[in-house]
N, C-alpha and C positions, 0 to 999 in steps of 0.2 A: 791216835788216841787209844788208850788202853780199853780192854773189855769192861773193866769196872767203871771207867769214866763214861763210856758209851751208854752203859746201862743206867747209871745215875742220871745222865743228861736226858735220856728218853723218859725215865720214870718221873722226872721233874716236869717234863713238858706235857704229859698227858694226864687226864683227870685221875684222881686217886681211886675212884671206884672202878677203873678199868684194870683188869688183871692182865699182866704180861706173862704169857707162856713162852719161855725161852726154847726156841727150836734148836735142838742140839745134834741133829743128824750129821754124822761124820766128824764131829768135833772131838777134841782130845779131852781126857779127864782133867788135865791141868787147866784148860780153858774153862771148863764147866765149874771147877773149884773156884776160880777167880770170880766168876759170875755169882755163884752162891755166896761167897764172902762179901760181895758188893750188895747183896740184899735180894737176889732172885728168890721168889717163893714158889714158882711153878716151872716145871720142865716138861717139854714136849718131845717125844721121840717117835720116829716113823717105824722102827723095826724092833720087834720083840727081842731078838737075840742080842742086838747091839745095846738095847736098854738094859738087859740083864748084866752084860759085861760092865757097863757104866755104873750101874747100881752097886755091884760088888766092889768095884774099884774106889768108889766114893766113900765107902764104909759109912761112918756115922753121919757124914754130911748128906747122904742119900735120904735119910729119914727126916731131914729138915725141910724138904720141899714136897710138893704134891707132884705126882707123875701122871702125865697125860699121854694116852695113846692117840697120836694124830695121823697115823698112817693106816692103810688098809689092813684090817685084822683078819687073817686066815683062821678058819674054824679050828684047824689042828694046832693053832698057837694060843688058843684062849686060855688053857690051863696055865701055861707059862706067863701069859700076860697078867693074869689075876694075881700072881705072886709079886708083881712089880707095880702095876698101874693102879692109881686111885680113881682115875677117870678114863673112860673110853669114849673118845669124841667121834668115832667113825662107825656108828651103827647105821647100816644102810638097808636093812630089811627086817621083817618080823622074824624070819628064820635065824638071822644073826643075833637078834635080841634074845630069842628063846634059847639059843645055844649058850649064850653068856649066862643067862638066868639059871640054866641047868647046872652049870659048872661052879657057880658062886658058892653054893652050899658045900660042895665037895672041897672047895678051897678054904673052907672054914671062915668065910667072911659072911657077915649078916646081909650086907647090901653093897652094891657097886653103882657109882654114878655113871650114867651114859648120856651122850648127846646123839641126836639123829643128824647124819651128814647129808647135806643137800648139795648136789652138783648143779648149782643154780644156772650155770651157763650151758648145761647139757653137753659138756665137752666129752668127746669119745675117749680121750686119753686119761681122764680122771675118774676116780671112784666117786661114790655118792649117788643119791637118788636123782635121776634126771627128769626135769619137768617134761621134756619132749617125749618121754616114754610113758608118762603117767598123767595124761590130761583127762579131766580137769585136775590140775596138780594140787591145789589147796585142799580139795576134798579128799584126794588120795592120801596126803600127809595127815590130815585129821583122822582118817580111819586108821592109819598105821599107828598114830599116837594112842588112839583109844585102845587098840589091840595090845600095844606094848604096856600100857598102864595096868593091864590085868596080870602082868608077870610079877611074881612075888619077891624076887631077890635083886631086882634092879630098880633104880630110881632115875627117871628121866629128868634131867636138869637143864637141857638146853638144845640149841641147834648149832651146827657148825657148817660153814661153807668157805670155800677158797675164792670163788668168783674167777672169772676169766682173767688172764694176765695180759694187761695192755701196757704199752709204754707210758701212756697218760693215765694216771689213776682215776681221773674224772670219768673215764669211759666205763669203769666198773660200778659207778655209783647207782645206776638203775637196778643192777643185780642185787646190790646190798639193800636197796629200798624194798625190793620184793621179798627178800629173806626176812627183813624186819617185820613186814606186814604179816608174813606167815607166823613168825615168832609171837607176835601180839595176839593173833587169832588163837593159837594153841594155848597161850597163857590165859586167855579168857574162858577157856573151857572148864577150868577148875576140876581137873580129873584126879582120882586117887593115884598115888605114886608118881605124880607129875608135878614138879616144882620148877617152872621155867625161869631159872635165875640167870642163865648165861646165853648170850648171843656171841658165839665165837666166830668172828670174821675179821679179815684184815691181816696182812703180813707186811714185810719191810717196805714194799713199794706202795702199799695201799692202806696202811693202818690209820692214817689221818682221815681219809675219806670214810673209812669204815666206822670210826668213832663218831664222826659227824652224823652218820646214818643209824646210830643206835648201838653199835657194838660195845660190849663191856668186857670183851676178852680178845686180845690180839696175840698172834703167834709170830714172834720176831726172832730171827737168827742173824742174818747178814748185817743188819744195822747195828748189832751189838758185837758180834764176833769179827766183822769184816768179811770180805769175799773169801771163798774157799780157795786154798792154794792149788 
């Protein structure tokens, strides 16, 4: 099945209010063009340099979609990232948020949307804030959000998590449940510069369970593009 058909099929199967962020790491410009032509509205990239190359190659089509940073963002790459990305989903500390905030004005942007990345499974090999390192975790996240809300040039709009990768997606359900509870807790605080609109969780193997547990943004690559060669 073609990329465009895969996308249309998934788009028809999931609720309309769930945003599909197309994960394009290592994909070709031709593949991304086909997906954009099929109706993709949001693109996610893990690497700043690769995103820049893709953005340039896509030319006018690049401006038709929203660009999401979904990989770990190094501080020395923030300036370049702000030229490309509309959303940075991987803020994992107050220091990182402050570094972004400081550079937004220099990039001649008024404001940038960010999400806080939670490593809900406390996996050593993954980025994001780990519950095992910050207990009581819900209180830690609330304090972080309150501190981030005081920054002038960023707007906190969601939480992002990957969740552990299991063969059976049902096994990740408890992790998604906990992330949803944290999301709702933050949403209820009614803080300035915080508009918790997006719960970004679920990928190719787990997006169905993630949506059942409240996700309204999924990051899908393989199910649309097929396995990498």
